[in-house]
N, C-alpha and C positions, 0 to 999 in steps of 0.2 A: 087581375093586377093591372093598374093604370099607370104603368111606367115601362119605358123601353129598356129591355135587358139585352146586353150585348153578347152574353154567353149563350150556351146551347141548352135547351130543355128537351129531354126525350121522355115521352110517356112509356110506361110499362117496360122499362129497361131490365133485361135479365141480369140479376146481380151475380150470377155465376161467372160472369165476365170480369167481375171487379173484386173478387176475393180469392185468396190463395188456396182455399179449400175447393174452389171450382164447383160450388153447388149453392143452392138457395133459390128463392123465388124472385119476383120482379119488384122494382121500385115504381110506385105510382107516378112519380116525377123524378127524373134524374137530371140534376142541374150541374153544368160545368161552367162556372163563372169565367168571364174574360180576364178579370183581374180582381184585386182586393176591393176596389171601389164598386165594381159591378156586384160583387157578393154583398157588400154593405147595403147597396140600393135594394137588392132582392129581399134581404131580411127586413128592411124598413117598410116595405110595401106588401109583405106577406101577412096573411091573416094570423092573428096572435094564437089561434087555436090549431094552426097548421103544424103537423108533426115534422120535425127537422132532424135528420140523421146525417152526420158527417162521416165520410170515408176517405181514407188515403189509399194506401196500397192494398188494403183489405187483408192484412196478414195476421190480424189478431181478432177476427170476428167470425162468428157463425151466423148466417142469415137464414132464418127458418124458411121452409118451403112455401109458406103462405105469403111471403114477401113483406114489403115495407110500405105502410101508408104514408101519405104526405110527400115531402121532398127529401131526396138524398142529395147532399152536396158533395161533389167529387172535386178534389183540389189538386190532383197529381199532374194534370196536363197544363195547368195555368198558374197556380200559386206555387211555383217552384223556382222563384228567383233567389239569388243570393249575391252578396257582394262583401268584400273585405273592407272593413272600416279602418283597420290598420293591420300590421303584420300578424297579429294574433287574435283579432276580434272580428267575428263573422256575423253579418246580418243574414238571416235565412228565413224563407217563407215556409209555411206549414206543409205544403205538398212536396217538398224536396225529399228525395230518398235519403235515409240515414247513410247508406253506403256511399252516396255521392259526396256527402259532407266529409266522410272519412278520407276519401281520395283527395278532396280539395285541401284538407288540413295537411296531408302529406306533401302536396305540391308547395305549400307555403312554409313547410318545415315547422308547423305548429304542432306541438306535442300534446298528447293526452286524448286524442280523438280517434285513434285507430280502432278502438273497440266498437265504434258506431258501424263498422263494416259487418259486424255480426248481428245487427238488428235489421230484420227484413222489412221494416215498415218505413213510414214517412216521419218527418220531424214533428208534425202536429200530433200524430198518434203516440209517438214516443214521449212527448211532453205530457200528454194527458194521463199516461199510466206510469211515468217514470221508468221507461224501458231501459234495459241494461243487457250487457253481455260481457263475458270474460272478467267478471268481478267489478265492473264499473257501471255507472248509471248516468243518464243524460243530464239530470239536474246538477250533477257535479260541474257541468260546463256552463250552465245558464247564468247570464248576467241580468237580463231583463226579458220580458215578453210583451207582445201586444195581443189583447183579447178583443173579441167582438161578442156582444150580447145578442139575445134573441130579437131585440128591437133595432139592431144595427148599430147601436152605440159602441164606440171603441174606447179602449183605455190602455195605458202603459203601466206595467207593474214590475217592480224589482223582484228578484229572486227571494229576498228576505220577507216578502209579504205572503209567501206560500209555505205551507207545511207539507213536507214530502217524506215518504217512507218507502219501503220495499214495494214496488209496483203500485204506488198510490200517490195521488196529489190532491190537495183539497181545492179542486177547481169548483167555482160557484156553479150552481145549476143554470143551464141554458147559457153558458159562456163557452167559447171555443178559442183556441190559439190560432192567430193569423200568422204570427212570425215570432222569432226569438233573436236575441243577440247572444252568441256563444263566445266565451272567452277561453282561449287555449293557453298553454304554457309556450314560451318561446324556446325552441330547441337550440342548444349550442352546437350540436353535431348533427349533420344531416343523416337521416336513416332511410331515405327513399321509401319505396312501398314494400320493403321486405317484411316489416312488422305486420302489415295487413295480410300479406300472403301467408305468413306463419299462423296468424290467428284463424284465417279461413281454412287453412289446411287442418288445423285442430278441430274446427267446427265440422268440416266435411267428414272427418274420420269418425266423429261421435254421433252425428245427426243424419237423418234421412233427407239431406238436401236434394233439390231437384225433383222432389215428389210433391204432390198436392197435399199440403198440411198447413196448419196455422202457426207453426213453431211450437213452443211449449204450451201445453193445454192447461196445466195446473201450476199454481204458485208453489214454491218450495215451503213446506211448513217449517217453523222455527227449529233449527238444529238438525234438519234432515233434508232429504231430497225427494221430490215427488217421483222422479224416475226410479229411484231405488225401491221405494215403497210399492209402486205398481209392478215392478219386476218381481220383487219378493212375494207379491200376492199371486204370482203365477199368471199374470195377464198379458205378457208379451205375446203378440200374435193373435190375441182375442179379436174375433171378427163379429161385426154386425152389418148385414147387407154388403154394401160395396166399400166398407172401410174397416180398418183394423188398427190395433195398437202396434206401433212399429217394433219390429224385431231388433232394430238397431238402437233405438232409444225409446224407452217405455213411456216417456212423457210426451210423445208425439203420436197423433192419430193420423193415418194416411188414407186418403181417398184414392182408390184404384181406378177411378173414372166412372164408376157406376153408383156411387153413394148419394143418397139424399141427405139433406140436412137433418132429417129425422133419424136416419141411421147413426149419424155422428153424435147427435145429442143423446140418443139412447145409449150409445157406448160410453159417453162421458158419465152418464148417471150410473151405469153398471160399474165402472171403475171406482167412482166415489163410494158406492155401496160396499163393494168388495173390500176396499182398503179400510173403510170404517169398521167393517165386521172383523177383519183380521188384526188390525193394529189400533183400533179405537182412535183413529185420526181422520178428520174430515178434510179432504183435499178441497181447496178453494180454487175455482177456475180462474185462470189468468185471461183466457179468451172471453170476449163479450158475446153473449147469445142474445140476438135481437130479432124482431120481426114477429109475424103472425103465424100461428099454426094453420095448416091447410084446413078447410072446412071439415073434411072427413075425419081429421085427427082431433078436432076441437069439440066434437059432439054437437055441432050446429047443423048437421045434415039430417 
């Protein structure tokens, strides 16, 4: 690459440090851009065949034990700026934690954003999958977004140019969110942070928070709940290696500190197979499974 990059590039970075399941292989190159312009320059001067993977807080991803080829772009340390454009409109960069946006909305008495406290990822990842919590979804707040393409070209797009549905957005291939403008309702009565505390209390009572997991593993099928199906299939507590289906919420798989990514993926497949056999319903993963199988597991040894 014949261009000066201001950010940090680390070879063979362990991805277990950067995902909430605390497991997975290494990244061939781990890039932390200094800012958005640095990121754009990197993309402009990267070989078009280079594999590019974006990661925020790593809360909705399983990285296989063979790791990731090419470049992993990490946004959480640098692309996390935000500023209020007016009393209810927020510009926010992709690496900003959703929980931080929820707190900022409360400070501004901007209504409708408290649910973001229940999303354990960053804004970029939430936009890409239309993440939600407590019955609300992030695209309910979106006014416009800024995208960057594989060649570094940027574009601004309004919400109306996207089709969104449950945990899905029609994002063009090799495009990623750099930032968004979120529009909240203006509250007429101050509510402080009590709403966030109440929502988090509900979440902590129902989910295994504080443990190494990705959040919800499967999408809810139409008219039902993945957690109910998994529990009724008798899979609560089911273990593979160092991970198990949570006894607290069956749509969570918890790493006890010893699990490999292969353990987790194997348990995901077992849950899918068992639920399909018992209820004739195929659970679709909400979590992204990416990366290479280790050589010994892929038959190439």
